[in-house]
N, C-alpha and C positions, 0 to 999 in steps of 0.2 A: 108648626111646634116650635120648630129651630129660630124661625124669624119672630116669637113671642118671646123665645128665652133672650134672644139678642137683644131686644127692644127693652126689655125688663134691666137687662146690662147694661145697656147705654145709660139708662135710667138711675140707676144705682149710682155709677160712676160719675154722672154729673152731678147727683145729689151730695155724693163724699167731696166733689171737688169745691162744691159751693160752702159746704160747711168748713174745708181746711182753710178755703178762703175768709171766710165768716169769723173761723178761728182764730188766725193769725194775726194780732192785733200790730196797730202801729206801735213804733219806738216811745212815741209820745205819750200815748195810752199804757204802753207798760210802763214807762217810768212811772206814771201819775198812779197807777195801780197800785204799784210795788210802793212809791213812796221813797225808791232810794234811785240814782244814779250810778253807775258803775264805771269807773274810768282807770284806762290803761296809764301807767306813764313809770318813771325807769326808777325815782328814788334815787338814783345817785349821780346824779346830774345839778350840781351847785352852781350858781344859785335859783334854779328854775325848781328843780326836785329832788330833795336829797332829806336826811335825818340829819335834826340837830344834837346836841349834844345829851339830849334826855331820850333820846332815841324815836322823838315825834317826828312824821313825815309833814315836811313843810318846803318853803321855794316858794317863786314869785308866782309859777305856772298852777301850784298845787293851792296858794291862798283863792287864787282866781276862780279856780275850779271850784272852792269851797263857799265863795260869794254868789257866784251864779246857779248853785243848788240851793242857795237860801232865796235868790231871788224867785225861783221855778218853786220853791215851799216843798223840796225835798231834801232828803238827807246824801251824802255821798259815800263812794265805798270805791278806795283804791284798790286798784289792782296790781304789782310792781312787776315788772317785767323787761327784761335785755331790750335794746332798742330794734335790733335786728330781726326780733320778733313780735313787736309789737304791732304794726299794721297788719299783719297776718293774722295775730288773734284776734283785733278788730273786725276783720275780713271775715271770720269765723264765730262772730257774734260771743266771744268771750267777753267783751264790756260793751257799753255804749257809745264812749268816746274815746279821743285819746288827747291826752294834755301834756305835751312834751317839746314843745318850743317847734311844730312843725308848721313849713309855710306852705306845701303841697304846691310846691312850683313844677314837676315832672309833669309830661302828659299823661307817662303811664299811670301814676297816682291819681291825675284828675279823673281821669275815667274808671276809678272805681271808686273815690273818695270824694266829700263833700268838706269845705274849711267853713267856719263861721267867720263871723266878723273879726278882725284882727285885735288881739288884747295888748300883742310887744310888735315891736319894730327892730331890725338889729340887722347886724350885717356879717358877712365871713370876715375870720382874721386866720394869720396862718402863724405857725408857732413853732421854734426852733433853737438849738442849743444856743447860748450869749458867743460861744466862739464861732458861730457860724457865719461865713463871709462869702457864701455863691450864691446868695437870693439876693437881687437888687427887684427885680419884678415876680409875680406871680408864675409867668412861664420858664422861671428859672428852677423850677422842681422837677423839670423833665429826668427822667433817672432816676431821681431823689427818692428814699425809703419815706411813704407817707403813712404813718398809723391811721386810718381810717374805720369806722364801722360802713358795713358793704352796703347797705342799702340807704346811709344817711343822703342828704343833698353835698355835703361837704364829701364824700366820699367817689361822689358823681364830681364832683369840681376837681377832686386831685386827677381823677382817669381823664377828665376833658384835658388838663396839662400834662399829661405822660407821665404821671409817679408812676413808682411802682407801689402798689398796695400791701401793707402790711394790714388783715387783719385783726381788729380790736371789738372789745364787746362793750366800751365807751369810752369818754373824755380822759377817766383819771387812769386808765390803762395806758392808752395814747401818748399821755406825758410823763407816765414812769419809760415808757419803752424810747424815748429820747432821751432823757438822762441815764439809761443805760447804754447808749449808742447803739440800740439796736433797729433804731428808727432816725430820720433826721428829722421829720416835720409832723406837725399834724395841722388841718383844719379845721376850724369848729367855729362855734358863735362867739364873735368878740366880745359880749356884755359875759359871759362865762370862763373864757379866756383872762378878760381883766381880772374878774373876780379872784380869780386862781392866781393870778401874780402880787394881785394885793395881800391877800393872804399867806401866800408863800413868797416874799421878795428873795430869800434864797435859793430858790428852785433850780438857777442857773439856765433860765428859759428867757426868751424874748420875742416877741413881734416882730416879724421881717415884711408883712404885707397888710394891708385891710381893705378890703374891698369898699368905694365909695357909694354901694349901693344899698340900700337896707330892704327888707322884706318882711312881709307881717304873717304872725305866728297866729294859729288860732285853734280852736278846739275841731278834733278831724273826726267826721262822722261817714256810716255808710253810706253811698246813694241810695235815693230812693224814701230817705226822710225829712224831706220838703219840711212841714209842720214842725217837726222837735228842732231842725236846724234854724228857722226863722225865731223859734222861741229863746234858743241858746242864744242867737246872735242880737235878739234884742235886750235881754239880759247883761249882754258884755257891752252895749252901749250905753243903757242905763247905769251901766257901773261904772263908765267913760263921764256920763254928765254929771252924776253923783259925788265923783273925787275918789272913790273907792281904787280904781287902777294909780291913780296918780298917788295916793297913800301910799299903795302898796309896791310900786314903782322905788318910792324914796324910801321905805322900809331894806329894800333889798340891793337898790343901787347907789341909793342916793340921787335921784332924779325920775322924771317921769318917762317909762319908752312906750305907755301907750300910743305916744304919736308920731309921726314919722319924721 
């Protein structure tokens, strides 16, 4: 009798596991069935993702995401999240993708996430106060206070060069801390920093170093979603080929940033 019940229990367990596996849709199926793709972004990182004077969420990454959604035949829903919580939110499936100038360069992130075809290329830049004279090369940040998001590529760059990390939520806070002399420098995306300096010529800040290397940013997705990743990458390539990325680059930066 015990053996009979054991066999029944095993059969029920196998059936339940099969039903769960069947019920678990792929990301692409879920997006298509819902007709919506959810995307995590900061909303405070101009000119990539920010709110304009009317309060509308916009920026290069945001508009590229909208164009990709249109290519996929779905609508897009943005979920604004602080940078340091964004990839954790993606891992926890709070959203389907991340669009926030992520290059996915560290082995740890590459083990967990995948990146679509790149829709922009840029490099790192180091900003300091206008009266800063100690920095001639990137290694000179050793011992200086660098305002950085803890989990960003730029935070890692500061740590690699032995700077003292001052944790921040985003670029705007980092620039403010430098102006207040609570930090000495900040590493960030060269396009974002140059855009800030253009809009705030009297900020009292200046670039003191720029990396000669450019890295590509794309949409970030959890591993195991190759079908969805391929569709998104195809959409990015199509947007480059039809001139949409060039147009958006010129709108937000005055140049095409979709080419290396």
